[in-house]
N, C-alpha and C positions, 0 to 999 in steps of 0.2 A: 504494500500500500504506500502511496506517495505521502511524503511528509510536507505539511505546509511550511513554507519558508517566510511567508509574510503576506500582508494584505494592504490594500490602499482604499481609503474611503472614496466613494463616488456617489453619483445620483443616477436614477433612471430618467428617461425622458419626461416623466411627470413630476420630477423634483423630490422623489422619495429617497431617503438615505439607503444606500447600498454599499457593497464593497466588491473589489476584485481581489482574488486570492491567487497567489503563486505557489505552485507545488513543484517539487523535484522528485523524479522517479528514475533511478538508474542514471542514464545520460541524457534525459529529456526534461524539458520544462513545460509545465502545464499552466496556462493562464485561464482562470475561470472567471467569467463575467457574471453579473447578476442573473439569476434564473429567469429565462424567458424575456429578457430585456436587453437593451443596449446600455452601455455605461457612458455617462457624461462626466468628464473630468475637467477640473479647472487647470490652469497652467501649473499651479503648485502641485496638484495631484498627479499631473503628467510627469513632472520632474521626479516626484517620489516613486512612481512606477518605473521610470527609467533607471533610477538609482537601485531599486530593488532587483530589477532584471539584470543590471550590470553586476551586482553582488553575487547573484545566483550563477551567472554565466562564468564568473571567475572562481567559483567554489571548487574544491578538489573533487567533489562528486561528479562534476561534469567534465573533468579533465581526462578525456579518454583518447586524446590524440596520440599518435605514434611519435617516436623520438624525432621524426623529421617534420612534425607540425601539421600533418594532414589529418583531418578527422576520420 
């Protein structure tokens, strides 16, 4: 089972509070948006999501490249 790495507050198109969750499983990242809805993010929330995805992308769990750097 994937472990949650973090989440970012957002809203759905109707302004209701929601969140996007980032999971890591093996060498893959799963970004889960609000159920049945789109996610509306402010500029600050977008930066938070970018930072979270960057942290996850550089985690040892995703470092499955061979010694020559190809995935």
